[in-house]
C-alpha positions as CSV (number, residue, x, y, z in Angstrom):
1,M,-31.8,-42.5,-11.9
2,Q,-29.1,-42.5,-14.7
3,C,-31.0,-40.0,-16.7
4,A,-31.3,-37.7,-13.7
5,T,-27.5,-38.0,-13.1
6,T,-26.8,-37.3,-16.8
7,L,-29.1,-34.3,-16.7
8,R,-27.4,-32.9,-13.5
9,T,-24.0,-33.4,-15.1
10,T,-25.1,-31.7,-18.4
11,N,-26.6,-28.8,-16.5
12,Q,-23.4,-28.4,-14.4
13,M,-21.2,-28.4,-17.6
14,S,-23.5,-25.7,-19.1
15,S,-23.2,-23.7,-15.9
16,D,-19.4,-24.0,-16.1
17,S,-19.3,-22.9,-19.7
18,R,-21.5,-19.8,-19.0
19,A,-19.3,-18.9,-16.0
20,V,-16.1,-19.2,-18.0
21,A,-17.5,-17.1,-20.8
22,R,-17.9,-14.2,-18.3
23,L,-14.3,-14.3,-17.3
24,H,-12.3,-11.2,-18.5
25,T,-9.5,-11.1,-16.0
26,V,-7.6,-13.3,-13.6
27,D,-9.4,-11.4,-10.8
28,D,-12.7,-12.6,-12.3
29,A,-11.5,-16.1,-12.1
30,E,-10.3,-15.7,-8.5
31,R,-13.7,-14.3,-7.5
32,L,-15.5,-17.3,-9.1
33,A,-13.0,-19.7,-7.5
34,R,-13.8,-18.1,-4.1
35,R,-17.5,-18.7,-4.6
36,R,-17.1,-22.3,-5.7
37,L,-14.4,-23.7,-3.5
38,P,-14.6,-24.6,0.2
39,R,-12.9,-22.0,2.2
40,P,-10.0,-24.3,3.3
41,V,-9.2,-25.1,-0.3
42,F,-9.5,-21.5,-1.5
43,D,-7.2,-20.4,1.3
44,Y,-4.7,-23.0,0.4
45,I,-4.4,-21.4,-3.0
46,A,-4.6,-17.8,-2.0
47,G,-2.7,-17.8,1.2
48,G,1.0,-17.2,2.0
49,A,3.4,-17.6,4.9
50,G,3.5,-15.6,8.1
51,A,2.1,-12.2,7.8
52,E,2.0,-12.6,3.9
53,A,4.3,-9.7,3.4
54,T,6.1,-11.4,0.5
55,L,2.8,-12.5,-1.0
56,A,1.7,-8.9,-1.2
57,A,5.1,-7.6,-2.4
58,N,5.1,-9.9,-5.4
59,I,2.1,-8.1,-6.8
60,A,2.8,-4.6,-5.5
61,D,6.3,-4.5,-7.0
62,I,5.0,-5.4,-10.4
63,R,2.3,-2.8,-10.1
64,R,5.0,-0.1,-9.3
65,E,6.7,-0.6,-12.6
66,I,6.1,2.2,-15.1
67,F,6.2,1.6,-18.9
68,L,7.9,4.0,-21.3
69,P,6.2,3.4,-24.6
70,R,7.6,4.3,-28.0
71,M,5.1,6.3,-30.1
72,G,4.7,6.3,-33.8
73,D,7.0,3.4,-34.7
74,T,4.3,0.7,-35.2
75,I,0.6,0.3,-36.0
76,G,-1.7,-1.9,-34.0
77,I,-2.6,-4.3,-36.8
78,E,1.0,-5.4,-37.4
79,P,1.7,-9.0,-36.2
80,R,3.7,-9.3,-33.0
81,D,6.3,-12.0,-32.7
82,T,5.8,-13.7,-29.3
83,R,7.9,-16.8,-29.9
84,R,10.7,-17.7,-27.6
85,V,12.9,-20.7,-27.0
86,V,12.4,-21.7,-23.4
87,L,14.6,-24.5,-21.8
88,G,15.5,-25.8,-25.2
89,N,12.1,-25.9,-26.9
90,E,10.4,-23.2,-29.0
91,S,7.3,-21.9,-27.5
92,P,4.8,-19.6,-29.2
93,L,4.5,-17.5,-26.0
94,P,6.9,-16.5,-23.3
95,F,5.0,-17.9,-20.4
96,A,4.2,-21.4,-19.0
97,I,2.1,-23.1,-16.4
98,G,4.0,-23.5,-13.2
99,P,3.7,-26.3,-10.6
100,V,0.9,-26.1,-8.1
101,G,0.2,-29.0,-5.6
102,F,-3.1,-30.7,-4.9
103,T,-4.9,-29.3,-7.9
104,R,-7.3,-32.3,-7.8
105,S,-8.8,-30.8,-4.7
106,M,-9.6,-27.7,-6.8
107,H,-11.2,-29.6,-9.7
108,P,-11.1,-33.3,-10.4
109,T,-9.4,-32.8,-13.7
110,G,-6.5,-31.1,-11.9
111,D,-3.1,-31.3,-13.7
112,V,-4.5,-33.2,-16.6
113,A,-6.7,-30.2,-17.4
114,G,-3.7,-27.9,-17.0
115,V,-1.5,-29.8,-19.4
116,R,-4.2,-30.0,-22.0
117,A,-5.0,-26.4,-21.8
118,A,-1.3,-25.6,-22.1
119,G,-1.1,-27.8,-25.1
120,K,-3.9,-25.9,-26.9
121,L,-1.6,-22.8,-26.8
122,G,1.5,-24.8,-27.3
123,I,3.1,-23.6,-24.1
124,P,5.0,-25.7,-21.5
125,F,3.3,-27.2,-18.4
126,C,5.2,-28.1,-15.2
127,Q,3.7,-30.8,-13.0
128,S,4.2,-30.7,-9.3
129,S,5.3,-33.7,-7.3
130,M,2.3,-33.0,-5.1
131,S,0.0,-33.7,-8.0
132,G,-3.2,-35.7,-7.6
133,H,-2.5,-37.3,-11.0
134,T,0.3,-39.6,-11.9
135,I,3.3,-38.7,-14.0
136,E,2.1,-41.1,-16.6
137,E,-1.4,-39.5,-16.8
138,V,0.1,-36.1,-17.3
139,G,2.7,-37.3,-19.8
140,A,0.0,-39.1,-21.9
141,A,-2.2,-35.9,-22.0
142,A,0.7,-33.6,-23.0
143,T,0.8,-32.2,-26.5
144,A,3.5,-29.6,-25.8
145,P,6.7,-29.7,-23.8
146,W,6.1,-30.6,-20.1
147,W,8.4,-30.5,-17.1
148,Y,8.4,-32.3,-13.8
149,Q,9.0,-30.5,-10.6
150,L,10.8,-32.6,-8.0
151,Y,10.4,-32.8,-4.3
152,P,12.3,-36.0,-3.4
153,L,9.3,-37.6,-1.7
154,G,10.6,-40.8,-0.1
155,G,14.0,-39.2,0.2
156,R,16.7,-39.9,-2.4
157,Q,15.4,-43.4,-3.2
158,G,11.9,-42.0,-3.9
159,G,13.3,-39.1,-5.8
160,E,15.3,-41.5,-8.1
161,Q,12.1,-43.4,-8.7
162,M,10.2,-40.2,-9.7
163,I,13.0,-39.1,-12.0
164,A,13.0,-42.4,-13.8
165,R,9.3,-42.3,-14.3
166,A,9.3,-38.7,-15.5
167,Q,12.1,-39.6,-18.0
168,A,10.1,-42.5,-19.3
169,A,6.9,-40.5,-19.6
170,G,8.6,-37.9,-21.8
171,A,9.2,-34.9,-19.5
172,S,11.8,-32.6,-21.1
173,A,13.0,-30.8,-18.0
174,L,13.4,-31.7,-14.4
175,V,12.7,-28.7,-12.0
176,V,14.3,-29.2,-8.6
177,T,12.7,-27.0,-5.9
178,M,15.3,-25.8,-3.4
179,D,13.3,-23.5,-1.1
180,T,11.2,-26.1,0.7
181,V,13.3,-27.8,3.3
182,V,10.3,-27.6,5.6
183,P,6.8,-26.3,4.7
184,G,6.3,-22.6,5.4
185,N,4.3,-21.2,8.2
186,R,1.0,-21.0,6.3
187,E,-1.2,-19.6,9.0
188,R,-4.4,-19.7,7.1
189,D,-4.1,-23.5,6.8
190,L,-3.8,-23.9,10.5
191,T,-7.4,-22.6,11.0
192,Y,-9.2,-25.7,9.7
193,G,-7.8,-28.7,11.5
194,A,-7.3,-30.5,8.2
195,A,-4.3,-30.0,6.1
196,L,-3.6,-31.2,2.5
197,P,-3.3,-34.0,1.5
198,V,-6.7,-34.6,3.0
199,R,-7.4,-38.2,4.2
200,V,-11.1,-38.7,3.9
201,N,-12.2,-40.2,7.2
202,R,-14.7,-39.5,9.9
203,N,-12.6,-36.7,11.5
204,T,-11.8,-34.8,8.4
205,M,-15.4,-35.1,7.2
206,A,-16.7,-33.7,10.4
207,S,-14.2,-30.8,10.4
208,M,-14.8,-30.0,6.7
209,A,-18.6,-30.4,6.6
210,R,-19.6,-26.9,7.4
211,Y,-17.3,-25.5,4.7
212,V,-18.4,-27.8,1.9
213,V,-22.1,-27.9,2.5
214,T,-22.6,-24.5,0.9
215,K,-20.4,-25.3,-2.1
216,P,-22.6,-27.6,-4.3
217,T,-20.6,-27.2,-7.4
218,W,-17.4,-28.3,-5.7
219,L,-19.2,-31.0,-3.8
220,A,-20.7,-32.5,-7.0
221,H,-17.3,-32.5,-8.7
222,A,-15.6,-34.1,-5.7
223,A,-18.3,-36.7,-5.3
224,R,-18.1,-37.8,-8.9
225,D,-14.3,-38.1,-8.3
226,R,-15.0,-40.2,-5.2
227,F,-13.3,-37.6,-3.0
228,R,-9.8,-38.6,-4.1
229,F,-7.1,-36.1,-3.1
230,P,-4.1,-38.3,-3.3
231,L,-0.3,-37.7,-3.6
232,A,-0.6,-39.9,-6.7
233,N,3.1,-40.2,-7.4
234,T,3.9,-41.8,-4.0
235,H,1.7,-44.8,-4.8
236,G,3.9,-47.7,-5.6
237,M,7.0,-45.9,-4.2
238,T,9.4,-48.1,-2.2
239,R,12.3,-47.5,0.2
240,D,14.8,-50.3,0.8
241,G,12.4,-52.6,-1.0
242,R,9.5,-51.8,1.3
243,P,6.3,-49.9,0.1
244,L,5.9,-46.4,1.5
245,R,2.7,-44.8,2.7
246,E,2.0,-41.2,1.8
247,D,2.9,-39.9,5.3
248,E,6.2,-41.8,5.2
249,A,7.1,-40.4,1.8
250,L,6.5,-36.9,3.1
251,M,8.6,-37.6,6.2
252,Y,11.6,-38.8,4.2
253,W,11.4,-35.7,1.9
254,I,11.7,-33.5,5.0
255,V,14.5,-35.6,6.4
256,E,16.4,-35.6,3.1
257,P,15.6,-32.3,1.3
258,P,17.6,-31.5,-1.9
259,T,21.0,-29.8,-1.4
260,W,23.5,-28.5,-3.9
261,S,25.5,-31.7,-3.7
262,D,22.4,-33.7,-4.7
263,L,22.3,-32.0,-8.2
264,Q,25.2,-34.3,-9.2
265,W,23.3,-37.5,-8.8
266,M,20.2,-36.0,-10.3
267,R,22.3,-34.9,-13.3
268,E,23.6,-38.4,-13.6
269,Q,20.1,-39.9,-13.7
270,W,18.4,-37.2,-15.7
271,R,19.2,-36.9,-19.4
272,G,17.2,-33.8,-20.1
273,T,17.3,-30.1,-19.0
274,L,18.0,-29.6,-15.3
275,V,16.5,-26.5,-13.6
276,V,16.6,-25.2,-10.0
277,K,13.6,-23.3,-8.6
278,G,13.3,-21.1,-5.5
279,L,16.3,-18.8,-5.8
280,V,16.1,-15.1,-4.7
281,T,19.7,-14.1,-4.4
282,A,22.6,-13.6,-6.9
283,D,24.9,-15.7,-4.7
284,D,22.6,-18.7,-5.0
285,A,22.4,-18.1,-8.7
286,R,26.2,-18.3,-8.9
287,R,26.1,-21.6,-7.0
288,A,23.5,-22.9,-9.4
289,L,25.7,-22.0,-12.4
290,D,28.7,-23.6,-10.7
291,A,26.6,-26.8,-10.3
292,G,26.0,-26.9,-14.0
293,V,22.3,-26.3,-14.2
294,D,20.6,-25.4,-17.5
295,G,18.0,-23.0,-16.0
296,I,17.0,-21.0,-12.9
297,I,13.5,-20.1,-11.7
298,V,13.6,-17.0,-9.6
299,S,10.9,-17.7,-7.1
300,N,9.9,-17.1,-3.4
301,H,7.3,-19.9,-3.8
302,G,4.5,-17.4,-4.2
303,G,5.3,-16.0,-0.8
304,R,4.4,-19.4,0.7
305,Q,7.7,-20.3,2.3
306,L,9.9,-17.8,4.2
307,D,8.0,-14.5,4.6
308,Q,9.8,-11.2,4.3
309,T,12.1,-12.4,1.5
310,P,12.6,-10.3,-1.7
311,S,9.7,-10.1,-4.1
312,S,10.2,-12.1,-7.2
313,L,10.7,-8.9,-9.3
314,R,13.3,-7.5,-7.0
315,A,15.1,-10.9,-7.0
316,L,15.0,-11.0,-10.7
317,R,16.7,-7.6,-11.0
318,D,19.6,-9.1,-9.0
319,I,19.8,-12.5,-10.6
320,A,19.2,-11.8,-14.3
321,P,22.5,-9.9,-14.8
322,V,24.4,-12.8,-13.2
323,A,22.6,-15.7,-14.8
324,S,20.8,-14.8,-18.0
325,P,24.0,-14.6,-20.1
326,H,24.6,-18.3,-19.3
327,V,21.3,-20.1,-18.7
328,D,17.6,-19.5,-19.1
329,V,16.2,-17.4,-16.2
330,L,12.4,-17.8,-15.5
331,V,10.4,-16.1,-12.8
332,D,7.1,-16.7,-11.0
333,G,5.2,-14.8,-8.3
334,G,2.5,-12.3,-8.9
335,I,2.0,-12.9,-12.6
336,R,-1.7,-12.1,-13.2
337,R,-1.7,-10.1,-16.4
338,G,0.0,-10.2,-19.8
339,S,1.5,-6.8,-18.9
340,D,3.2,-8.5,-15.9
341,V,4.8,-11.0,-18.3
342,I,6.1,-8.1,-20.3
343,V,7.6,-6.5,-17.2
344,A,9.4,-9.7,-16.4
345,L,10.8,-10.0,-19.9
346,C,12.0,-6.4,-19.8
347,L,14.0,-7.2,-16.7
348,G,15.8,-10.2,-18.2
349,A,13.5,-13.2,-17.7
350,R,13.3,-15.7,-20.6
351,A,9.8,-16.5,-19.6
352,A,7.3,-16.2,-16.7
353,L,5.4,-18.9,-14.9
354,L,1.8,-18.8,-13.8
355,G,0.8,-20.2,-10.5
356,R,-2.3,-19.0,-8.8
357,A,-3.7,-17.5,-12.0
358,W,-4.1,-20.9,-13.7
359,V,-5.6,-22.7,-10.8
360,Y,-8.2,-20.0,-10.3
361,G,-9.2,-20.7,-13.8
362,L,-9.2,-24.5,-13.0
363,A,-11.5,-24.0,-10.0
364,A,-13.7,-21.7,-12.0
365,G,-14.3,-24.1,-14.9
366,G,-11.9,-27.0,-15.2
367,E,-9.9,-27.2,-18.5
368,N,-12.0,-24.5,-20.2
369,G,-11.4,-22.2,-17.3
370,V,-7.6,-22.7,-17.5
371,T,-7.7,-22.2,-21.3
372,K,-9.7,-18.9,-20.8
373,V,-7.1,-17.6,-18.3
374,L,-4.3,-18.4,-20.6
375,E,-6.0,-16.7,-23.5
376,I,-6.7,-13.6,-21.3
377,I,-3.0,-13.3,-20.4
378,R,-1.9,-13.9,-24.0
379,N,-4.2,-11.3,-25.4
380,D,-3.2,-8.7,-22.8
381,M,0.5,-9.4,-23.5
382,I,0.0,-8.8,-27.2
383,R,-2.0,-5.6,-26.5
384,T,0.8,-4.4,-24.2
385,M,3.3,-5.0,-27.0
386,Q,1.2,-3.0,-29.4
387,L,0.9,-0.1,-27.0
388,L,4.6,-0.2,-26.2
389,G,5.4,0.1,-29.9
390,V,7.4,-3.2,-30.2
391,R,7.1,-5.9,-32.9
392,S,8.9,-8.7,-31.1
393,I,9.5,-9.8,-27.6
394,D,13.2,-9.7,-28.5
395,E,12.9,-5.9,-28.5
396,L,11.8,-5.8,-24.9
397,G,14.4,-4.5,-22.4
398,P,14.9,-2.3,-19.3
399,E,14.8,0.9,-21.4
400,L,11.0,0.4,-21.7
401,L,10.6,0.7,-17.9
402,C,11.2,3.7,-15.7
403,D,14.1,2.9,-13.4
404,Q,12.6,4.0,-10.1
405,R,15.8,3.3,-8.2
406,R,17.4,6.4,-9.6
């Protein structure tokens, strides 16, 4: 029996490796993720809020940008300088892995695979509060700077406990998400009768059975992981000295979402870099500067919160002139190619964050899948620099894009 199990595991690993070797774009990874994941899990990744107008606009607005390359100034074999200091640490590339929740439902290695893959390229990784792995597990696996994204699960008391744990585990930045006072209207998720975090019981097994029975790769991975899809960092959390259940921790987060005034006590507790995420207006960027933050992540939550908000690129155009002279400005939403990273840098971003792109790689092939996606984006970014005729990312600016607003 043990030999048979070992053989199945070896065959599966070989299948994963072959599949990852065939990935050439993030779209390839998405297609493989769609084939491997149960539909509710895939739709959790791919879906947005409402009519998904903002989700679509994030990609569409990037695709509308037009490059204006400089010819004859460089040759292709010249090395390109892609280094950038991001949130106080030098990174060999101007992009990072952004926070995504419930990654353990996509592949058992989840955020641990993500932070290891990021470490191979030397880029930052940001862990979500909704991770299926603990702060300590991710911190122990990190070999490059890593950040912790904070939802104050358990309210202020729970938030304080997570901040202390992230500090002790070596996180260099605390990323406070401001755009999730309640979950968005994610209509795809309503279809299935089982929302994340999934509690494995008779009811959820019955409702999910028809979706997982045709996904043997996912089912084998999940079974080996004993169907664990926890909010790992709520375990051991207390409020007024009493242990909190997962559902209670979620409830207190909604009752006590972060506000601008909360940044003061967070700053008092946190000794590292403090970042706010989820801003799409210049007015909110000014409020963040007044609050003394060290960084801003321009984000509409991948189109998953309030629909019909500005695309990330449109918001970046408004926020970068206000904030980038003073703090690092990062951006996420719709980044699927290395050329997308270049567009963001031309418009004033210090770096870009990957969201769906890296978890499609995770679902396609675990840590190797994430690594392959990161390499695809890195190589396309360098190729774009070569074709633009620039030697360093410091040479990137709005003059390399056609201003279509004229």
